C-alpha positions, 0 to 999 in steps of 0.5 A: 500500500503506497500510503505507507510510503507517502503518509502526509505527502512527503515524497521519499527522497535520498535513502527513503526512495529505495523501493519507491522511485530510485531516481529520487535517491540523489542527495548532497552528501551523507544521509542516514535514516535512524528509524523508519517504522511503517504499519497499517491495519484494516478491517472491512466491518467495524471502526476500531473504536467499536471492534476493541471490546472486553467481551463478545456479548450479544449486542456486539455479535449482532453489530458485527454481523449487520456491518459485515459485507455479504462476502464476509469479514476481511482484515489485512496488515502490513509492516515495514521497519528500516534496520539500516538505510543510508545514501551518499550522493547518488547511491542508496542502500537499505535493509528492511524487515517487511511483512504482510498478512490477510485474514478472511472469514466467510459470513456463513462461518461467522454466523455459525460461530457467533450465533450457532447452527440453525435448524434445517440450514445448510452451511457451505463455505469455500475459500480461495488460496490467497484468502488467508496468508502471511509472510515475513522477510528481509529486503536488502536493496541498493540503488543508484540515480544518474542526473542528466541535463536536458536543456533547462530541465533536470532529468534523473534516471534510477535503478534499484536491485533487491535481494530478499530473504524469506523468514516465514510464510503460511498460506491456507491453500484450501478451506472447505466446510459443509454442515446441516442440522435437522430435527433428526441428525447433525452432519458436517465435514471440513477440509483444511490445507495449509502450506508453510515454509520458514526459509526463502530467497528472491530478487527484485528490480526497480526503475524510475525517472524524474524530470524537474522543470523551471517554474517549480514543476516536477514529474516522475514515473517508476515501476518497482518490486519486479520479482518474486520470492522462492520459498524452500521446501516446507510442509503441507498440513492437512486436516479433515473432519467429519461429523455424523450424529447417526453414529452417536449410539456406537461411540464410546466418547464424544471425542469420536464424534469427529472423525479426524485425519491429520497429515503432514507432507513435505512440499517442493519449493514454491514461488510467491509473486511480488506486487510490481507497482507502477507509479506516477507523481506530479509535484508543484513547488510554490515557495512555502507551499507544495502541491502534488498527486500520486497514482499507483497501480499494483499488477499482482494480488498480494496478502495485504492488497488486491490488484488495482489502483490507488491515488492521493492528492496532498499539500505541504506548508513549509513556511515555518522555520522548524516545522512543516505541516502536510495533509493528504487525501487519498482513494484506495480500494478500502475507502477514502484515506485522510493523512495529516503529518508533521515534520520537525526540522533541525540542523542536520536532522529531521523527524516526522510522524504521520497517522492515516485513517482509512474509511473514516476519521480516527477513531471511527476509521476501519483502518489506520496507518502510522509512519515514524521517521528520523534522519540525519543529513551530513 
């Protein structure tokens, strides 16, 4: 989700441009990022002020089910933390810890779990392979930008290369359930299959171009995260359940109601695709005020975001000596995003904090994203 890179409208420059647009890596001297922490969490049902409860009582169950879309409950999360991030002149280097996850529960399943089984109702639930998954990996990137003069325009071309080291992956490949309760019997069966790996590796590429014109206009395009992660041999875990109340009289204990099979098999290496994001931005420098917009389009579905586009418009006020204020308004598939930010500038040092609310204003938002950043400029 690009908002994690652009909370508040500060387009990344220097080492922060790694993975966003490598043409923006160029700096005057050494720039060292001390800390960047980016995190986002979202659900498609209730605002977090209503979702965080001490107990799951009947009013909460009804509120959750009434707010839920027909396709069910969905929650996503992303995390990115910079372990080392530096740039000198036109070369940048960054080591990040990155992760994302997605949880999906069908509405029928939550009806069954929260309300209980209804008489003569057939519950049939199936999930897609990417509905429930999570991953965690290191991203080691190096990038370079090269400036050119085109008449009175400044052109910069950048390229980045990434090495990925996978730490953990889990994905539910299959989840099927069918069940029915009548006056005479209860029947149900389920099948769950999950793929797990604790090691992986991969490579990725970034390309970017920026053009700065006289009069304050700046434009840029990039395509980033071209590549994939190959996960080493892991495990395929499968659970099979079946319940038939006709057999109750023949059982010695209630545990035998569920006829359970559990199997663990080794799987060969498998591949997960990186999102591959196409991005374009435009920015206008009007002195104390900056204005701009960013559009991006993700080519492949990932754990935290489907294939599709997002957009944001932003403005920044830099008229004060020590503080810059920015605000952005964006459109995502999750809803409208509102993004205030504040940056504190000291000699050779700056830091900023931003809080993004998605589909509502915090604490009534269904999603929040936060960015903390501090950087030394030498």
